[in-house]
MDAnalysis code that builds the backbone (N, CA, C; Angstrom):
import MDAnalysis as mda
import numpy as np

u = mda.Universe.empty(156, n_residues=52, atom_resindex=np.repeat(np.arange(52), 3), trajectory=True)
u.add_TopologyAttr("name", ["N", "CA", "C"] * 52)
u.add_TopologyAttr("resid", np.arange(1, 53))
u.add_TopologyAttr("resname", ["UNK", "UNK", "UNK", "UNK", "UNK", "UNK", "UNK", "UNK", "UNK", "UNK", "UNK", "UNK", "UNK", "UNK", "UNK", "UNK", "UNK", "UNK", "UNK", "UNK", "UNK", "UNK", "UNK", "UNK", "UNK", "UNK", "UNK", "UNK", "UNK", "UNK", "UNK", "UNK", "UNK", "UNK", "UNK", "UNK", "UNK", "UNK", "UNK", "UNK", "UNK", "UNK", "UNK", "UNK", "UNK", "UNK", "UNK", "UNK", "UNK", "UNK", "UNK", "UNK"])
u.atoms.positions = np.array([
    [-36.682, -22.579, -1.952],
    [-35.691, -22.598, -0.891],
    [-34.346, -22.084, -1.413],
    [-33.995, -22.506, -2.613],
    [-32.718, -22.075, -3.186],
    [-32.703, -20.572, -3.426],
    [-33.838, -20.036, -3.887],
    [-33.880, -18.610, -4.195],
    [-33.777, -17.765, -2.928],
    [-34.312, -18.247, -1.814],
    [-34.235, -17.497, -0.559],
    [-32.796, -17.436, -0.071],
    [-32.088, -18.554, -0.148],
    [-30.700, -18.547, 0.307],
    [-29.831, -17.705, -0.630],
    [-30.148, -17.729, -1.912],
    [-29.406, -16.898, -2.858],
    [-29.659, -15.420, -2.585],
    [-30.894, -15.089, -2.246],
    [-31.224, -13.707, -1.912],
    [-30.462, -13.244, -0.677],
    [-30.403, -14.100, 0.342],
    [-29.643, -13.754, 1.546],
    [-28.163, -13.571, 1.229],
    [-27.637, -14.410, 0.377],
    [-26.233, -14.303, -0.001],
    [-25.965, -12.983, -0.726],
    [-26.861, -12.603, -1.620],
    [-26.700, -11.340, -2.342],
    [-26.815, -10.165, -1.379],
    [-27.751, -10.214, -0.436],
    [-27.907, -9.134, 0.535],
    [-26.680, -9.008, 1.436],
    [-26.129, -10.118, 1.870],
    [-24.925, -10.088, 2.714],
    [-23.747, -9.536, 1.917],
    [-23.605, -9.941, 0.678],
    [-22.523, -9.437, -0.180],
    [-22.655, -7.933, -0.394],
    [-23.877, -7.472, -0.646],
    [-24.106, -6.038, -0.848],
    [-23.820, -5.259, 0.430],
    [-24.255, -5.781, 1.569],
    [-24.014, -5.094, 2.844],
    [-22.520, -5.032, 3.150],
    [-21.809, -6.123, 2.927],
    [-20.370, -6.137, 3.188],
    [-19.645, -5.174, 2.251],
    [-20.077, -5.104, 1.009],
    [-19.462, -4.172, 0.056],
    [-19.698, -2.727, 0.476],
    [-20.912, -2.416, 0.903],
    [-21.211, -1.050, 1.341],
    [-20.421, -0.681, 2.587],
    [-20.315, -1.608, 3.521],
    [-19.537, -1.337, 4.732],
    [-18.072, -1.119, 4.374],
    [-17.546, -1.920, 3.475],
    [-16.164, -1.749, 3.033],
    [-15.943, -0.404, 2.368],
    [-16.886, 0.011, 1.535],
    [-16.780, 1.317, 0.872],
    [-16.845, 2.461, 1.883],
    [-17.709, 2.320, 2.884],
    [-17.801, 3.356, 3.910],
    [-16.513, 3.463, 4.717],
    [-15.909, 2.332, 5.051],
    [-14.645, 2.347, 5.788],
    [-13.554, 2.970, 4.938],
    [-13.492, 2.604, 3.665],
    [-12.497, 3.178, 2.764],
    [-12.684, 4.682, 2.635],
    [-13.924, 5.141, 2.470],
    [-14.201, 6.574, 2.378],
    [-13.765, 7.288, 3.650],
    [-14.051, 6.690, 4.808],
    [-13.690, 7.322, 6.073],
    [-12.180, 7.442, 6.227],
    [-11.437, 6.411, 5.818],
    [-9.982, 6.450, 5.911],
    [-9.418, 7.539, 5.002],
    [-9.899, 7.604, 3.772],
    [-9.420, 8.622, 2.834],
    [-9.802, 10.013, 3.325],
    [-11.019, 10.185, 3.789],
    [-11.483, 11.474, 4.282],
    [-10.631, 11.941, 5.464],
    [-10.341, 11.034, 6.387],
    [-9.546, 11.388, 7.555],
    [-8.124, 11.772, 7.157],
    [-7.539, 11.043, 6.216],
    [-6.178, 11.355, 5.775],
    [-6.119, 12.709, 5.081],
    [-7.081, 13.006, 4.221],
    [-7.103, 14.286, 3.518],
    [-7.337, 15.427, 4.504],
    [-8.224, 15.215, 5.448],
    [-8.490, 16.247, 6.452],
    [-7.246, 16.538, 7.290],
    [-6.530, 15.502, 7.689],
    [-5.307, 15.698, 8.469],
    [-4.245, 16.419, 7.649],
    [-4.118, 16.054, 6.383],
    [-3.124, 16.707, 5.526],
    [-3.456, 18.183, 5.331],
    [-4.732, 18.498, 5.119],
    [-5.119, 19.901, 4.949],
    [-4.904, 20.701, 6.222],
    [-5.194, 20.102, 7.366],
    [-4.979, 20.788, 8.638],
    [-3.501, 21.084, 8.840],
    [-2.654, 20.111, 8.557],
    [-1.213, 20.317, 8.686],
    [-0.736, 21.394, 7.724],
    [-1.253, 21.376, 6.519],
    [-0.860, 22.375, 5.522],
    [-1.275, 23.781, 5.963],
    [-2.484, 23.909, 6.463],
    [-2.952, 25.218, 6.931],
    [-2.108, 25.721, 8.101],
    [-1.750, 24.815, 9.011],
    [-0.921, 25.221, 10.142],
    [0.460, 25.658, 9.670],
    [1.018, 24.972, 8.701],
    [2.331, 25.349, 8.177],
    [2.266, 26.714, 7.488],
    [1.196, 26.970, 6.737],
    [1.041, 28.275, 6.092],
    [0.911, 29.390, 7.127],
    [0.151, 29.131, 8.176],
    [-0.011, 30.139, 9.220],
    [1.320, 30.420, 9.916],
    [2.099, 29.379, 10.134],
    [3.402, 29.555, 10.781],
    [4.354, 30.335, 9.866],
    [4.311, 30.065, 8.573],
    [5.154, 30.801, 7.637],
    [4.790, 32.278, 7.613],
    [3.504, 32.572, 7.678],
    [3.064, 33.978, 7.693],
    [3.568, 34.681, 8.938],
    [3.492, 34.003, 10.086],
    [3.967, 34.616, 11.332],
    [5.473, 34.863, 11.283],
    [6.216, 33.872, 10.767],
    [7.669, 34.011, 10.717],
    [8.081, 35.026, 9.657],
    [7.344, 35.134, 8.585],
    [7.677, 36.069, 7.513],
    [7.405, 37.511, 7.903],
    [6.494, 37.719, 8.837],
    [6.161, 39.065, 9.246],
    [7.144, 39.690, 10.208],
    [8.053, 38.923, 10.745],
    [9.000, 39.437, 11.727],
    [10.013, 40.354, 11.141],
])
């Protein structure tokens, strides 16, 4: 009985850790993607203004 509850506890801990890692990855990925998009837009705007 003790080993079954310990197994469930380990599985819940592992699942919570994986979910936390996935959320962290998604937040970092979204921030980097937004920064790159902004950077690309700024470069494109500089090219347009520099060509005038």
